[in-house]
DRENSEDO-546613 format. One line per 8 residues: number of its first residue (from 1); their letters; for each residue z, x, y of N, C-alpha, C, O. Coordinates in Angstrom, 1 decimal. Last residue first. Layout:
N
NUM = A = Z:X:Y:Z:X:Y:Z:X:Y:Z:X:Y | ...
REM end
This chain:
151
151 = FRNMLAGA = 39.2:-6.5:100.0:39.4:-6.7:101.4:38.1:-6.9:102.1:38.0:-7.1:103.3 | 39.2:-5.9:97.4:39.3:-7.3:97.7:39.3:-7.6:99.2:39.4:-8.7:99.6 | 37.2:-3.5:95.8:38.2:-3.8:96.8:38.1:-5.3:97.2:37.0:-5.8:97.3 | 35.0:-3.0:94.2:36.1:-3.6:93.6:37.3:-3.9:94.6:38.3:-4.6:94.2 | 33.2:-1.6:96.0:32.9:-2.9:95.4:34.1:-3.7:94.8:34.1:-4.9:95.0 | 33.5:0.8:97.2:34.5:-0.2:97.5:34.1:-1.6:96.9:34.7:-2.6:97.4 | 31.9:3.0:97.5:32.6:2.8:96.2:33.7:1.7:96.3:34.7:1.7:95.6 | 30.3:3.2:99.6:31.7:3.7:99.8:32.5:3.7:98.5:33.6:4.1:98.4
143 = SLRARARL = 28.1:1.9:98.8:28.0:3.4:98.9:29.4:4.0:99.1:29.6:5.2:98.7 | 29.0:-0.8:98.9:28.6:-0.1:97.6:28.6:1.4:97.7:29.1:2.0:96.8 | 29.4:-1.0:101.6:30.5:-1.3:100.6:30.2:-0.6:99.3:31.1:0.0:98.7 | 26.9:-0.5:102.7:28.0:0.4:103.0:29.2:0.2:102.0:29.8:1.2:101.7 | 25.4:-2.6:101.5:25.1:-1.2:101.2:26.2:-0.3:101.5:26.6:0.6:100.7 | 26.7:-4.7:102.7:26.7:-4.6:101.2:26.4:-3.2:100.9:27.1:-2.6:100.0 | 26.1:-4.3:105.4:27.5:-4.3:105.0:27.6:-4.1:103.4:28.4:-3.3:103.0 | 23.3:-4.6:105.3:23.9:-3.3:105.7:25.4:-3.2:105.3:25.8:-2.1:104.9
135 = LLRQQAVG = 23.2:-7.2:104.5:22.6:-6.2:103.6:23.2:-4.8:104.0:23.5:-4.0:103.1 | 24.3:-8.6:106.6:25.0:-8.6:105.3:24.5:-7.5:104.4:25.3:-6.9:103.6 | 22.3:-8.0:108.5:23.7:-7.6:108.7:24.5:-7.5:107.4:25.2:-6.5:107.1 | 20.1:-9.2:107.3:20.1:-7.8:107.6:21.5:-7.3:107.8:21.8:-6.2:107.3 | 20.9:-11.9:107.3:20.7:-11.2:106.1:20.7:-9.7:106.2:21.3:-9.0:105.4 | 20.9:-12.4:110.1:22.2:-12.5:109.3:22.1:-11.8:108.0:23.0:-11.1:107.5 | 18.2:-12.1:110.7:19.2:-11.1:111.2:20.5:-11.2:110.4:21.1:-10.1:110.2 | 16.8:-13.6:107.9:16.7:-13.1:109.2:17.7:-12.0:109.5:18.1:-11.2:108.7
127 = DEAAVSKL = 19.2:-15.4:105.8:17.8:-14.9:106.1:17.9:-14.3:107.5:18.8:-14.5:108.3 | 21.3:-15.7:102.9:21.0:-15.7:104.3:19.6:-15.3:104.5:18.9:-14.9:103.6 | 21.5:-15.4:100.2:21.6:-16.7:100.7:21.3:-16.8:102.2:20.9:-17.9:102.7 | 21.6:-12.6:99.7:20.3:-13.4:99.4:20.3:-14.8:100.0:19.3:-15.3:100.3 | 24.3:-12.1:100.1:23.2:-11.5:101.0:21.9:-12.3:100.9:21.3:-12.7:101.9 | 25.4:-13.5:98.0:25.8:-13.8:99.4:24.8:-13.2:100.4:24.6:-13.9:101.4 | 24.3:-12.3:95.8:24.0:-13.7:96.1:24.4:-14.0:97.5:23.7:-14.9:98.2 | 25.5:-9.7:95.9:24.0:-9.9:96.1:23.6:-11.3:96.5:22.8:-11.5:97.3
119 = LRALQESI = 28.2:-10.4:95.5:27.8:-9.7:96.7:26.3:-9.9:97.0:25.9:-10.2:98.1 | 28.1:-11.6:93.0:28.6:-12.4:94.1:28.2:-11.7:95.4:27.8:-12.4:96.4 | 27.3:-9.4:91.5:26.5:-10.6:91.6:26.9:-11.4:92.8:26.0:-11.9:93.5 | 29.4:-7.7:91.8:28.1:-7.3:92.3:27.2:-8.5:92.4:26.5:-8.6:93.4 | 31.5:-9.1:90.6:31.6:-8.8:92.0:30.2:-8.4:92.6:29.9:-8.8:93.7 | 30.5:-9.3:88.0:30.7:-10.5:88.7:30.8:-10.2:90.2:30.2:-10.9:91.0 | 30.4:-6.5:87.2:29.2:-7.4:87.2:29.3:-8.6:88.1:28.5:-9.0:88.9 | 33.1:-5.9:87.3:32.1:-5.2:88.2:30.9:-6.0:88.4:30.3:-6.2:89.5
111 = EAVVAASH = 34.0:-7.6:85.3:34.5:-7.7:86.6:33.6:-7.1:87.7:33.3:-7.6:88.7 | 32.6:-6.4:83.1:32.3:-7.8:83.5:32.8:-8.1:84.9:32.2:-8.8:85.7 | 33.9:-4.0:82.9:32.5:-4.0:83.3:32.1:-5.4:83.8:31.3:-5.6:84.7 | 36.4:-5.0:82.1:36.3:-4.2:83.3:34.9:-4.2:83.8:34.6:-4.4:85.0 | 35.7:-6.1:79.6:36.2:-6.9:80.7:36.2:-6.3:82.0:35.9:-6.9:83.0 | 35.0:-3.8:78.1:33.9:-4.8:78.5:34.4:-5.7:79.6:33.6:-6.1:80.5 | 37.5:-2.8:77.7:36.6:-2.1:78.5:35.4:-3.0:79.0:35.0:-2.9:80.1 | 38.5:-4.7:76.0:39.2:-4.5:77.3:38.3:-3.7:78.2:38.3:-4.0:79.4
103 = LPLAVLAC = 36.6:-4.6:73.8:36.8:-5.8:74.5:37.5:-5.5:75.9:37.0:-6.1:76.9 | 34.6:-1.6:73.7:35.7:-2.4:73.2:36.0:-3.6:74.2:35.6:-3.5:75.4 | 31.0:-1.8:74.1:32.3:-1.3:74.5:33.4:-2.2:73.8:33.1:-3.3:73.4 | 28.5:-2.9:73.5:28.6:-1.4:73.6:30.1:-0.9:73.7:30.3:0.2:73.5 | 28.8:-5.7:73.4:28.2:-5.0:72.3:28.5:-3.5:72.3:28.8:-2.9:71.2 | 29.9:-6.3:75.9:30.6:-6.7:74.7:30.0:-6.1:73.4:30.8:-5.9:72.4 | 27.9:-5.2:77.5:29.2:-4.6:77.5:30.0:-5.0:76.3:30.7:-4.2:75.7 | 25.8:-7.0:77.0:25.7:-5.6:76.6:27.0:-4.9:76.6:27.3:-4.1:75.7
95 = DLLIDALL = 26.9:-9.4:78.1:26.6:-9.3:76.7:26.5:-7.9:76.2:27.0:-7.5:75.1 | 27.1:-8.5:80.8:28.3:-8.9:80.1:28.1:-8.8:78.6:28.9:-8.3:77.8 | 24.4:-8.1:81.4:25.3:-7.0:81.5:26.6:-7.3:80.7:27.1:-6.4:80.0 | 23.5:-10.8:81.2:23.0:-9.7:80.2:23.9:-8.5:80.2:24.2:-8.0:79.2 | 24.9:-11.9:83.3:25.2:-12.4:81.9:24.7:-11.4:80.9:25.4:-11.1:79.9 | 23.7:-10.6:85.5:25.2:-10.5:85.2:25.5:-10.9:83.8:26.4:-10.2:83.2 | 21.1:-11.5:85.2:21.4:-10.1:85.1:22.9:-9.9:84.8:23.2:-9.0:84.0 | 21.5:-14.2:85.7:21.0:-13.8:84.4:21.3:-12.3:84.2:21.7:-11.9:83.1
87 = DIATDDLM = 22.3:-14.2:88.4:23.3:-14.6:87.3:22.8:-14.2:85.9:23.7:-13.8:85.1 | 19.9:-13.3:89.4:21.1:-12.5:89.6:22.2:-12.9:88.6:22.8:-12.0:87.9 | 18.2:-15.4:88.8:17.9:-14.0:88.2:19.2:-13.2:88.3:19.5:-12.4:87.4 | 19.4:-17.4:90.3:19.3:-17.6:88.8:19.1:-16.2:88.2:19.7:-15.9:87.2 | 19.2:-16.5:92.9:20.5:-16.7:92.3:20.4:-16.8:90.8:21.3:-16.2:90.1 | 16.4:-14.2:92.9:17.1:-15.4:93.3:18.4:-15.5:92.6:18.7:-14.7:91.8 | 15.0:-11.1:93.9:15.9:-11.8:92.9:16.5:-13.1:93.6:17.1:-13.0:94.6 | 13.6:-10.0:96.1:12.9:-10.4:94.8:13.7:-11.2:93.8:13.1:-11.9:93.0
79 = RVARALWD = 15.3:-9.5:98.2:14.2:-10.3:98.4:13.5:-10.8:97.1:13.0:-11.9:97.1 | 17.2:-7.8:96.9:17.7:-9.1:97.6:16.5:-10.0:97.8:16.6:-11.2:97.7 | 15.5:-5.7:96.2:16.2:-6.5:95.2:16.7:-7.9:95.7:16.5:-8.9:95.1 | 14.8:-4.7:98.7:13.8:-5.3:97.8:14.4:-6.2:96.8:13.9:-7.2:96.5 | 17.4:-3.7:99.5:16.7:-4.7:100.3:15.6:-5.4:99.4:15.4:-6.7:99.5 | 17.8:-1.8:97.5:18.7:-2.9:97.6:18.1:-4.1:98.4:18.2:-5.2:98.0 | 15.8:0.0:98.1:15.8:-0.7:96.8:16.6:-1.9:96.8:16.3:-3.0:96.3 | 16.7:0.8:100.6:15.4:0.2:100.5:15.3:-0.6:99.2:14.8:-1.7:99.2
71 = GDVAPREQ = 19.2:2.1:100.0:19.1:0.9:100.8:17.8:0.1:100.7:17.8:-1.1:100.8 | 20.4:3.2:97.1:19.2:3.3:97.9:19.1:2.0:98.7:18.9:0.9:98.1 | 23.4:4.7:96.6:22.8:3.4:96.7:21.6:3.5:97.6:21.7:4.0:98.8 | 25.5:6.4:94.6:24.3:6.6:95.3:23.6:5.2:95.3:23.3:4.7:94.3 | 29.1:6.2:94.9:27.8:5.8:94.3:26.6:6.1:95.2:26.7:5.9:96.4 | 31.1:9.1:95.2:30.6:7.9:95.8:29.3:7.5:95.1:28.4:8.4:94.9 | 33.4:10.0:92.6:32.3:10.3:93.5:31.9:9.0:94.1:32.2:7.9:93.7 | 35.5:9.0:91.2:35.4:10.4:91.3:34.3:10.9:92.3:34.4:12.0:92.8
63 = LFLTARLF = 35.9:6.3:90.4:36.2:6.7:91.8:36.2:8.2:92.0:36.9:8.7:92.9 | 35.4:5.2:87.9:36.3:6.3:88.0:36.6:6.8:89.4:37.5:7.6:89.5 | 33.7:2.9:88.4:34.8:2.9:87.5:35.8:4.0:87.7:37.0:3.7:87.7 | 31.8:3.8:90.3:32.6:2.6:90.5:33.8:2.5:89.6:34.9:2.1:90.1 | 30.7:6.0:89.0:31.3:6.1:90.3:32.2:5.0:90.6:33.3:5.1:91.2 | 29.7:4.8:86.6:30.7:5.9:86.6:31.5:6.0:87.9:32.7:6.1:88.0 | 27.9:3.0:87.7:29.1:2.5:86.9:30.1:3.6:86.9:31.3:3.3:87.0 | 26.1:4.7:88.9:26.8:3.7:89.7:28.0:3.2:89.0:29.1:3.1:89.6
55 = GGMAMEAD = 25.2:6.2:86.7:25.8:6.9:87.8:26.6:5.9:88.6:27.8:6.2:89.0 | 23.9:4.1:85.2:25.1:4.9:84.6:25.9:5.6:85.7:27.1:5.6:85.7 | 21.9:3.4:87.0:22.9:2.4:86.6:24.2:3.1:86.1:25.3:2.8:86.4 | 20.5:5.8:87.1:21.1:5.3:88.3:22.2:4.3:88.0:23.2:4.3:88.6 | 19.6:5.9:84.4:20.5:7.0:84.9:21.2:6.5:86.2:22.3:6.8:86.4 | 18.0:3.6:84.4:19.2:3.7:83.5:20.1:4.7:84.0:21.3:4.5:84.0 | 16.1:4.3:86.2:16.9:3.1:86.5:18.2:3.2:85.6:19.3:2.8:86.1 | 14.8:6.4:84.9:15.5:6.6:86.1:16.5:5.5:86.5:17.6:5.8:87.0
47 = EWRNGVLG = 13.8:4.9:82.8:14.7:5.9:82.5:15.5:6.3:83.8:16.7:6.5:83.7 | 12.0:3.2:84.1:13.1:2.6:83.5:14.2:3.7:83.2:15.4:3.4:83.3 | 9.6:3.2:85.8:10.7:4.2:85.9:12.0:3.7:85.3:13.1:3.9:85.9 | 7.6:1.5:86.2:7.6:2.2:84.9:8.7:3.3:84.9:8.6:4.2:84.1 | 9.3:-0.8:88.2:8.0:-0.3:87.8:8.1:0.3:86.4:8.6:-0.4:85.5 | 11.5:-1.8:89.5:11.7:-0.6:88.7:10.3:0.0:88.4:10.2:1.3:88.3 | 10.7:-4.0:91.0:11.8:-3.1:91.4:11.8:-1.8:90.7:12.2:-0.8:91.4 | 8.5:-5.1:89.7:8.4:-4.8:91.1:9.5:-3.9:91.6:9.3:-3.0:92.5
39 = DMAPRLLP = 9.7:-5.5:87.2:8.5:-4.6:87.3:8.3:-4.2:88.8:7.9:-3.1:89.0 | 11.6:-7.3:87.9:12.0:-6.0:87.6:10.9:-5.0:87.6:11.0:-3.8:87.9 | 10.1:-9.6:88.3:10.8:-9.1:89.4:11.2:-7.6:89.1:11.2:-6.8:90.0 | 9.0:-9.9:85.6:8.2:-9.8:86.8:8.9:-9.2:88.0:8.3:-8.3:88.6 | 11.4:-10.0:83.9:10.5:-8.9:83.8:9.6:-8.8:85.1:9.3:-7.7:85.6 | 13.1:-12.2:83.9:13.4:-11.1:84.7:12.3:-10.1:84.9:12.2:-9.4:85.9 | 12.0:-14.0:82.1:12.4:-14.5:83.4:12.6:-13.3:84.4:12.3:-13.5:85.6 | 11.6:-12.6:79.7:10.4:-13.1:80.4:10.7:-13.6:81.8:9.8:-13.7:82.7
31 = SRRVRESF = 13.3:-9.7:78.8:13.4:-11.0:79.4:12.2:-11.5:80.1:11.8:-10.9:81.1 | 13.0:-7.1:78.0:12.5:-8.2:77.1:12.6:-9.6:77.7:12.1:-10.5:77.1 | 14.2:-5.7:80.0:12.7:-5.5:79.8:12.2:-6.6:78.9:11.0:-7.0:79.1 | 16.8:-6.4:79.6:16.2:-6.9:80.8:14.6:-6.8:80.6:13.9:-7.7:81.1 | 17.3:-5.0:77.2:17.4:-6.5:77.2:16.7:-7.1:78.5:16.1:-8.1:78.4 | 17.0:-2.3:78.0:16.2:-2.9:76.9:16.2:-4.4:77.0:15.1:-5.0:76.9 | 19.0:-2.1:79.9:17.6:-1.9:80.3:16.7:-2.5:79.2:15.7:-3.2:79.6 | 21.3:-2.5:78.3:21.0:-3.4:79.4:19.5:-3.3:79.8:18.9:-4.3:80.0
23 = EAALTDID = 21.2:-0.3:76.7:21.1:-1.6:76.1:20.7:-2.7:77.2:19.9:-3.6:76.9 | 21.5:1.8:78.5:20.2:1.7:77.7:20.1:0.3:77.1:19.0:-0.2:77.1 | 24.0:1.3:79.6:22.8:1.3:80.5:21.5:1.1:79.7:20.6:0.4:80.1 | 25.6:1.6:77.2:25.6:0.3:78.0:24.3:0.2:78.8:23.6:-0.8:78.9 | 25.1:4.3:76.7:24.7:3.2:75.7:24.6:1.9:76.4:23.7:1.1:76.1 | 26.3:5.4:78.9:24.9:5.6:78.7:24.4:4.6:77.7:23.3:4.0:77.9 | 29.0:4.6:78.5:28.3:4.2:79.7:26.7:4.3:79.5:26.0:3.4:79.9 | 29.5:5.9:76.1:29.6:4.5:76.2:28.8:3.9:77.4:28.1:2.9:77.3
15 = AEDFFVSP = 29.3:8.6:76.8:28.3:8.1:75.9:28.3:6.5:75.9:27.3:5.9:75.8 | 31.7:8.9:78.2:30.4:9.1:78.9:29.3:8.4:78.0:28.4:7.8:78.6 | 34.1:6.4:77.4:33.5:7.7:77.0:32.1:7.7:77.8:31.5:6.7:78.0 | 36.8:4.9:78.8:35.4:4.9:78.7:34.9:6.3:78.3:35.4:7.2:79.0 | 39.7:2.9:78.4:39.1:4.2:78.3:37.6:4.1:78.1:37.1:3.2:77.3 | 42.3:1.3:80.0:41.0:1.2:79.5:40.3:2.5:79.5:40.3:3.2:80.5 | 44.6:1.4:81.4:44.7:1.4:79.9:43.4:1.3:79.2:43.3:1.3:78.0 | 44.1:1.3:84.1:44.4:2.6:83.5:44.5:2.6:82.0:44.4:3.6:81.4
7 = AFPPFPM = 42.3:0.0:86.1:42.6:-0.5:84.8:42.9:0.7:83.9:42.2:1.0:83.0 | 41.8:1.3:88.4:42.3:-0.1:88.5:42.5:-0.7:87.2:43.0:-1.9:87.1 | 40.9:3.8:87.7:42.2:3.7:88.3:42.7:2.3:88.4:43.9:2.0:88.5 | 39.6:4.5:84.5:39.4:3.7:85.7:40.8:3.5:86.4:41.7:3.1:85.7 | 39.8:7.9:83.4:40.3:6.5:83.3:40.0:5.8:84.6:40.2:6.3:85.7 | 37.8:10.5:82.0:38.4:9.8:83.1:38.8:8.4:82.7:38.3:7.7:81.8 | 38.4:12.7:79.3:37.6:11.6:79.9:38.4:10.9:81.0:39.6:10.8:80.8
REM end
């Protein structure tokens, strides 16, 4: 099993990532605050969303491949999710990580969640051309697997 290069003492099993994605999906679907926006983003393709989330986490954690990031989906997410919804998604991911993973592993997922929420909120805070520029930068950063880079 691979180790995250930025936290080499933390171990993730493939099944752990799948369990995390499934638990996150279940909790988001049950949230009355998130469900309307997520219905617009995910529709009835929750299994595909879980697989995409698992793939993104694996790519971000293990740096063995570049994450697949759909630019159109990212743009819709920025339009449909406000700061409150983004924070709620990050909180749900943290809760799920604490349920599905050992504490040290959950901390690594929490850091990813925090960085992703910060990135999305910075794009959502802008509008017009400035938002488009930030959206393109965010997509490039995510697609390059550079979410955890501090540069």
